SEBA-186707 format. One line per field, with one value per residue (C-alpha): residue number from 1; x, y, z. Coordinates in pm, whole numbers, plus 50000, padded with zeros to 5 digits. Layout:
<nodes>
n <- (NUM, ...)
c1 <- (X, ...)
c2 <- (Y, ...)
c3 <- (Z, ...)
</nodes>
This chain:
<nodes>
n <- (1, 2, 3, 4, 5, 6, 7, 8, 9, 10, 11, 12, 13, 14, 15, 16, 17, 18, 19, 20, 21, 22, 23, 24, 25, 26, 27, 28, 29, 30, 31, 32, 33, 34, 35, 36, 37, 38, 39, 40, 41, 42, 43, 44, 45, 46, 47, 48, 49, 50, 51, 52, 53, 54, 55, 56, 57, 58, 59, 60, 61, 62, 63, 64, 65, 66, 67, 68, 69, 70, 71, 72, 73, 74, 75, 76, 77, 78, 79, 80, 81, 82, 83, 84, 85, 86, 87, 88, 89, 90, 91, 92, 93, 94, 95, 96, 97, 98, 99, 100, 101, 102, 103, 104, 105, 106, 107, 108, 109, 110, 111, 112, 113, 114, 115, 116, 117, 118, 119, 120, 121, 122, 123, 124, 125, 126, 127, 128, 129, 130, 131, 132, 133, 134, 135, 136, 137, 138, 139, 140, 141, 142, 143, 144, 145, 146, 147, 148, 149, 150, 151, 152, 153, 154, 155, 156, 157, 158, 159, 160, 161, 162, 163, 164, 165, 166, 167, 168, 169, 170, 171, 172, 173, 174, 175, 176, 177, 178, 179, 180, 181, 182, 183, 184, 185, 186, 187, 188, 189, 190, 191, 192, 193, 194, 195, 196, 197, 198, 199, 200, 201, 202, 203, 204, 205, 206, 207, 208, 209, 210, 211, 212, 213, 214, 215, 216, 217, 218, 219, 220, 221, 222, 223, 224, 225, 226, 227, 228, 229, 230, 231, 232, 233, 234, 235, 236, 237, 238, 239, 240, 241, 242, 243, 244, 245, 246, 247, 248, 249, 250, 251, 252, 253, 254, 255, 256, 257, 258, 259, 260, 261, 262, 263, 264, 265, 266, 267, 268, 269, 270, 271, 272, 273, 274, 275, 276, 277, 278, 279, 280, 281, 282, 283, 284, 285, 286, 287, 288, 289, 290, 291, 292, 293, 294, 295, 296, 297, 298, 299, 300, 301, 302, 303, 304, 305, 306, 307, 308, 309, 310, 311, 312, 313, 314, 315, 316, 317, 318, 319, 320, 321, 322, 323, 324, 325, 326, 327, 328, 329, 330, 331, 332, 333, 334, 335, 336, 337, 338, 339, 340, 341, 342, 343, 344, 345, 346, 347, 348, 349, 350, 351, 352, 353, 354, 355, 356, 357, 358, 359, 360, 361, 362, 363, 364, 365, 366, 367, 368, 369, 370, 371, 372, 373, 374, 375, 376, 377, 378, 379, 380, 381, 382, 383, 384, 385, 386, 387, 388, 389, 390, 391, 392, 393, 394, 395, 396, 397, 398, 399, 400, 401, 402, 403, 404, 405, 406, 407, 408, 409, 410, 411, 412, 413, 414, 415, 416, 417, 418, 419, 420, 421, 422, 423, 424, 425, 426, 427, 428, 429, 430, 431, 432, 433, 434, 435, 436, 437, 438, 439, 440, 441, 442, 443, 444, 445, 446, 447, 448, 449, 450, 451, 452, 453, 454, 455, 456, 457, 458, 459, 460, 461, 462, 463, 464, 465, 466, 467, 468, 469, 470, 471, 472, 473, 474, 475, 476, 477, 478, 479, 480, 481, 482, 483, 484, 485, 486, 487, 488, 489, 490, 491, 492, 493, 494, 495, 496, 497, 498, 499, 500, 501, 502, 503, 504, 505, 506, 507)
c1 <- (54292, 54545, 54731, 54852, 55037, 54967, 55060, 54742, 54761, 54456, 54383, 54200, 54187, 54298, 54308, 54605, 54685, 55029, 55227, 55183, 54819, 54808, 55015, 54788, 54490, 54631, 54745, 54410, 54249, 54491, 54388, 54611, 54786, 54858, 54960, 55213, 55366, 55356, 55589, 55811, 55883, 55929, 56167, 56396, 56383, 56404, 56748, 56601, 56286, 56392, 56215, 56155, 56329, 56354, 56702, 56804, 57119, 57331, 57307, 57698, 57625, 57315, 57530, 57825, 57589, 57458, 57784, 57889, 57544, 57620, 57968, 57845, 57555, 57809, 58050, 57772, 57645, 57998, 58065, 57728, 57822, 58211, 58062, 57838, 58095, 58435, 58527, 58226, 58330, 57962, 57914, 58161, 58012, 57660, 57850, 57974, 57623, 57512, 57747, 57706, 57322, 57398, 57606, 57344, 57073, 57303, 57412, 57015, 56929, 57195, 57281, 57021, 57171, 57374, 57713, 57845, 58079, 58354, 58347, 58262, 58021, 57852, 57618, 57297, 57035, 56707, 56498, 56659, 56527, 56205, 56160, 56288, 55975, 55730, 55521, 55610, 55328, 55083, 55060, 54802, 54509, 54662, 55017, 54854, 54661, 54953, 55163, 54883, 54862, 55257, 55176, 54946, 55034, 54826, 54948, 55165, 54905, 54657, 54897, 54993, 54631, 54564, 54803, 54634, 54317, 54462, 54549, 54198, 54070, 53970, 54007, 53664, 53789, 53563, 53667, 53666, 53635, 53424, 53609, 53534, 53687, 53997, 54039, 54027, 54295, 54548, 54463, 54809, 55031, 55368, 55382, 55015, 54721, 54425, 54083, 53762, 53759, 54096, 54002, 53684, 53912, 54156, 53891, 53709, 54046, 54096, 53757, 53765, 54135, 54227, 54125, 53907, 53622, 53433, 53727, 53756, 53353, 53226, 52925, 52783, 52535, 52828, 53058, 52786, 52749, 53082, 53123, 52808, 52990, 53298, 53053, 52883, 53193, 53305, 53261, 53015, 52832, 52492, 52215, 52060, 52311, 52138, 51830, 52054, 52191, 51894, 51742, 52022, 52057, 51694, 51541, 51809, 51599, 51336, 51547, 51692, 51336, 51244, 50940, 50936, 50575, 50648, 50943, 50736, 50472, 50758, 50947, 50709, 50886, 50720, 50839, 51014, 51208, 51319, 51409, 51616, 51798, 51847, 51985, 52248, 52301, 52476, 52775, 52849, 53057, 52993, 53349, 53574, 53896, 53865, 53894, 54255, 54389, 54415, 54242, 54454, 54229, 54403, 54351, 54145, 54279, 54060, 54158, 53937, 53825, 53476, 53435, 53140, 53238, 52979, 53068, 53024, 52736, 52887, 53060, 53437, 53677, 54039, 54278, 54455, 54775, 54974, 55076, 55210, 55600, 55678, 55868, 56075, 56288, 56686, 56840, 57144, 57022, 56826, 57153, 57323, 57036, 57095, 57475, 57581, 57915, 57780, 57761, 57493, 57358, 57410, 57226, 56942, 56884, 56886, 56654, 56416, 56402, 56407, 56081, 55936, 55959, 55819, 55527, 55494, 55458, 55221, 55007, 54967, 54904, 54649, 54477, 54472, 54272, 54029, 53966, 53909, 53681, 53469, 53421, 53288, 53025, 52936, 52918, 52696, 52446, 52436, 52411, 52084, 52271, 52530, 52264, 51999, 52158, 52139, 51769, 51803, 52090, 52006, 52029, 52375, 52466, 52855, 52753, 52594, 52903, 53130, 52922, 52947, 53334, 53391, 53557, 53480, 53264, 53545, 53770, 53510, 53482, 53855, 53858, 53609, 53720, 53844, 53833, 53702, 53572, 53580, 53266, 53100, 52864, 53175, 53393, 53195, 53308, 53296, 53115, 52823, 52728, 52706, 52373, 52072, 51733, 51368, 51124, 50850, 50489, 50532, 50809, 51102, 51408, 51577, 51865, 51847, 52068, 51822, 51538, 51747, 51775, 51410, 51359, 51591, 51442, 51075, 51211, 51390, 51066, 50797, 50657, 50868, 50580, 50427, 50702, 50607, 50623, 50772, 50429, 50355, 50701, 50637, 50283, 50452, 50725, 50422, 50271, 50566, 50551, 50802, 50639, 50863, 50767, 50805, 51080, 51263, 51183, 51326, 51641, 51703, 51639, 51882, 52135, 52090, 52129, 51772, 51625, 51239, 50951, 50913, 51270, 51233, 50932, 50992, 50758)
c2 <- (29242, 29370, 29187, 29295, 29161, 29314, 29208, 29186, 29078, 28852, 28730, 28389, 28083, 27749, 27387, 27189, 26817, 26801, 26496, 26422, 26433, 26230, 25948, 25939, 25869, 25617, 25436, 25446, 25321, 24999, 24690, 24446, 24282, 24601, 24787, 24505, 24522, 24903, 24864, 24609, 24833, 25124, 24942, 24866, 25208, 25407, 25406, 25584, 25342, 25048, 24766, 24771, 24424, 24306, 24266, 23894, 23686, 23608, 23190, 23186, 23294, 23076, 22775, 22874, 22853, 22546, 22412, 22532, 22396, 22041, 22017, 22089, 21830, 21587, 21680, 21647, 21302, 21187, 21310, 21120, 20813, 20793, 20860, 20558, 20329, 20447, 20079, 19947, 19990, 19945, 20277, 20438, 20281, 20424, 20755, 20708, 20654, 20928, 21160, 21033, 21074, 21428, 21491, 21323, 21557, 21864, 21791, 21782, 22076, 22313, 22102, 22337, 22651, 22868, 22727, 22399, 22280, 22198, 22444, 22759, 22998, 22925, 23198, 23066, 23266, 23203, 23358, 23069, 22825, 22971, 22980, 22601, 22495, 22663, 22437, 22475, 22673, 22454, 22414, 22627, 22463, 22539, 22422, 22088, 22039, 22111, 21862, 21595, 21712, 21651, 21260, 21217, 21087, 21283, 21426, 21716, 21979, 21850, 21888, 22222, 22364, 22193, 22391, 22700, 22597, 22520, 22875, 22986, 22761, 22952, 22892, 22735, 22482, 22595, 22729, 23132, 23188, 23032, 22849, 23146, 23395, 23154, 23089, 23472, 23564, 23296, 23304, 23444, 23211, 23128, 22774, 22682, 22636, 22667, 22566, 22533, 22154, 22129, 22322, 22111, 21775, 21911, 22044, 21671, 21531, 21728, 21701, 21310, 21243, 21536, 21519, 21647, 21547, 21845, 22047, 22261, 22279, 22562, 22606, 22430, 22227, 22075, 22041, 21840, 21625, 21548, 21430, 21209, 21037, 20944, 20811, 20616, 20443, 20316, 19966, 20025, 20304, 20401, 20293, 20630, 20820, 20749, 20966, 21235, 21247, 21269, 21525, 21750, 21711, 21754, 21953, 22153, 22483, 22330, 22179, 22538, 22684, 22389, 22296, 21918, 21854, 21987, 21744, 21447, 21507, 21526, 21222, 20992, 20996, 21012, 21296, 21064, 20926, 21303, 21386, 21087, 21181, 21529, 21386, 21201, 21524, 21671, 21478, 21693, 21973, 22337, 22456, 22130, 22340, 22439, 22075, 22057, 22407, 22530, 22841, 23080, 23271, 23568, 23516, 23747, 23902, 24099, 24460, 24432, 24164, 24191, 23994, 24001, 24128, 23924, 24126, 24427, 24300, 24499, 24424, 24524, 24571, 24519, 24599, 24322, 24528, 24234, 24142, 24497, 24538, 24779, 25064, 25353, 25628, 25548, 25743, 25725, 25907, 26149, 26281, 26268, 26508, 26778, 26735, 27061, 26895, 26662, 26748, 26952, 26680, 26413, 26592, 26672, 26295, 26181, 26489, 26348, 25991, 26070, 26288, 26034, 25770, 26012, 26044, 25671, 25610, 25896, 25775, 25415, 25527, 25770, 25467, 25285, 25561, 25622, 25281, 25176, 25485, 25424, 25056, 25169, 25387, 25048, 24848, 25113, 25171, 24798, 24640, 24430, 24292, 24141, 24008, 23866, 23861, 24025, 24049, 24336, 24560, 24940, 25217, 25405, 25664, 25764, 26127, 26023, 25856, 26126, 26404, 26207, 26175, 26540, 26419, 26429, 26167, 26082, 25983, 25728, 25599, 25517, 25353, 25094, 25036, 24694, 24627, 24292, 24239, 23919, 23908, 23626, 23580, 23545, 23737, 24044, 24310, 24653, 24842, 24623, 24813, 25154, 25156, 25331, 25162, 25223, 25263, 24970, 25065, 24963, 25211, 24987, 25097, 24847, 24867, 24752, 24432, 24357, 24381, 24142, 23914, 23918, 23826, 23529, 23398, 23430, 23243, 22950, 22896, 22922, 22574, 22460, 22281, 22630, 22917, 23229, 23506, 23819, 23984, 23750, 23833, 24192, 24093, 23879, 24173, 24414, 24169, 24238, 24598, 24637, 24816, 24795, 24768, 24435, 24571, 24610, 24261, 24148, 24361, 24205, 23866, 23891, 24006, 23717, 23513, 23335, 23230, 23311, 23118, 22899, 22790, 22734, 22476, 22161, 21888)
c3 <- (18283, 18546, 18795, 19124, 19426, 19775, 20118, 20374, 20775, 20863, 21219, 21217, 21416, 21283, 21425, 21367, 21490, 21661, 21592, 21975, 21926, 21631, 21793, 22087, 21883, 21677, 22010, 22178, 21869, 21848, 21973, 22217, 21932, 21721, 22014, 22091, 21773, 21802, 22086, 21948, 21643, 21856, 22080, 21763, 21627, 21938, 22134, 22433, 22474, 22694, 22869, 23252, 23346, 23707, 23833, 23778, 23845, 23531, 23436, 23525, 23866, 23906, 23763, 24050, 24313, 24237, 24191, 24569, 24665, 24510, 24650, 24998, 24991, 24878, 25156, 25405, 25259, 25264, 25626, 25745, 25585, 25718, 26089, 26032, 25925, 25793, 25732, 25493, 25145, 25029, 25194, 24978, 24671, 24775, 24804, 24446, 24341, 24491, 24321, 23982, 24028, 24130, 23819, 23590, 23718, 23706, 23347, 23266, 23443, 23256, 22944, 22741, 22874, 22660, 22831, 22876, 23155, 22952, 22687, 22859, 22719, 22397, 22301, 22148, 21932, 22130, 21818, 21614, 21894, 21872, 21510, 21495, 21747, 21490, 21281, 20905, 20687, 20543, 20180, 20015, 19789, 19477, 19577, 19690, 19378, 19163, 19341, 19276, 18904, 18809, 18929, 18682, 18339, 18040, 17740, 17765, 17627, 17879, 18173, 18054, 18039, 18374, 18545, 18393, 18554, 18864, 18909, 18890, 19176, 19462, 19827, 19839, 19607, 19308, 18961, 19010, 18635, 18330, 18065, 17825, 18051, 18117, 17703, 17664, 17950, 17797, 17427, 17381, 17594, 17389, 17298, 17410, 17161, 17366, 17298, 17478, 17409, 17540, 17868, 17908, 17870, 18139, 18377, 18361, 18468, 18770, 18873, 18836, 18962, 19215, 19611, 19760, 19581, 19440, 19359, 19053, 19033, 18833, 19080, 19399, 19223, 18992, 19317, 19489, 19209, 19182, 19560, 19520, 19208, 19450, 19704, 19457, 19353, 19715, 19769, 20057, 19898, 20033, 19812, 19902, 19683, 19385, 19503, 19626, 19278, 19104, 19343, 19291, 18913, 18833, 19136, 19276, 19266, 19450, 19705, 19774, 19813, 20052, 19827, 19881, 19831, 19464, 19451, 19582, 19326, 19056, 19128, 19316, 19625, 19959, 20202, 20458, 20142, 20030, 20405, 20419, 20067, 20245, 20533, 20358, 20172, 20450, 20430, 20117, 20143, 19930, 20001, 19964, 19936, 20342, 20468, 20327, 20440, 20756, 20781, 20992, 21247, 21438, 21788, 22003, 22293, 22506, 22611, 22911, 23179, 23366, 23649, 23918, 24263, 24500, 24817, 24659, 24430, 24111, 23787, 23822, 23499, 23473, 23169, 23026, 23038, 23161, 22799, 22755, 22861, 23098, 22942, 23058, 22922, 22921, 23206, 23007, 22696, 22898, 23071, 22725, 22591, 22896, 22820, 22656, 22579, 22339, 21981, 21842, 21601, 21838, 22110, 21873, 21773, 22132, 22227, 21954, 22074, 22458, 22353, 22137, 22401, 22669, 22429, 22384, 22733, 22808, 22502, 22631, 22985, 22844, 22648, 22984, 23161, 22878, 22795, 23155, 23238, 22903, 23036, 23372, 23209, 23017, 23343, 23505, 23215, 23100, 23436, 23316, 23024, 23213, 23477, 23247, 22874, 22531, 22534, 22802, 22643, 22669, 22417, 22459, 22228, 22238, 22263, 22590, 22704, 22590, 22756, 23108, 23040, 22937, 22613, 22230, 22101, 21857, 22156, 22255, 21925, 21901, 22256, 22169, 21810, 21743, 22129, 22297, 22629, 22840, 23043, 23238, 22924, 22707, 22484, 22348, 22108, 22318, 22019, 22064, 22377, 22186, 21966, 21920, 22020, 22077, 22357, 22401, 22476, 22835, 22861, 22848, 22660, 22440, 22191, 21837, 21945, 22231, 21938, 21728, 22038, 22113, 21722, 21726, 22030, 21889, 21573, 21780, 21984, 21690, 21523, 21278, 21060, 21045, 21077, 21100, 20831, 20834, 20910, 21151, 21342, 21334, 21505, 21770, 21845, 21895, 22177, 22387, 22319, 22030, 21708, 21409, 21036, 20840, 20616, 20954, 21044, 20714, 20762, 21103, 20986, 20704, 20959, 21156, 20892, 20929, 20613, 20516, 20654, 20319, 20397, 20768, 20727, 20819, 20659)
</nodes>
């Protein structure tokens, strides 16, 4: 085998993404909250980037002007009173009262400022003031359960095993692992002799003593039974809870499948009695842990607001860019970057920061322009959706929008990613308007979202005593010109979180 080295020249084309292009794509894809966070980070790290703030008077100047205005008003009031009757002492008393009233109002107005009248300037940290006004973080479910568990008097080994069990309780309040798995994972804990019997005992104590009822249940069936047992212990307990417990304990599977006649045949109860027990059953919670922990739901801030212009008979879109701060490149650092007398390393550092600040501002402006152009195409192509509802949503492939705007389809995809639009029909995720579809027998184009909406409308209007099967739903859609297979109906029904016909039946 022979090895050789040689030099060759070859021409070729390669596509590489420049840092500026990468930043532009990242900014385009960010939703409003993420973009606000990115701008804050850039303001902290980039010395050449600064906010455009309106010229405002300092608080000291404002306070001095208020002092002068107050003195002038007091002088005028004193002059008027003195001209009316300089000899009346009650008028001077009125003047003194007015002055004290102005003084009290002045102190109330400026007592919360960052300075005091007697002590001069006293800087206050506004961020600390804001943090002081924020609500404290609520305890997690595990923390609340451990807090309750510490006040229960039991044997030390049961208390220790109970803490191990509480660590496996999930956010729904259910036990996330079976006892055998917990025993296996904690078999070699120092100073703890675990056994399945000890775990069972500790779990029973937790289920009976801790709140909310049903916590630490191993499954939904046990969770419901634990809650029913708590309800039955109340002084004014509903007598129907005994029947509820009987149905859950002995006929749980039939309840899930809505086989009420079969339950009536087995139990001897009438259908109205079973339905009354099921109504009482609605008080039970399958996720008791969610009741005691406030779930943090991130706010949705729309990137675009759409309103209807009655005069022009059209929908008009506007960007919610008022939440974004106005940015500019610092003139001081721009001049420093051009100054040849500045040290080379300093000038390079400043130049990089100035360039990055310019790129960020340009990327944000390009994001606004691209997003608005895409939304305008949506408003033009989906006019019937805004007029009549989701049943009239049309197919709109992204490649079609990209060709219309003269951009790459990836640009359109990034522009609509994680974006929300405030419309007269509520908050709508922007990507919803971009989907494929089908043509009806009447020549009407409908998106798959519109097909789902029509399917949901048919199910909502069906006879609940004799609900439509999946095949019957496909036939109903065919009557209005939409021909899809039964398995497609099943898929869309599941996506809409609609149970099958057997479970939708109302007796």
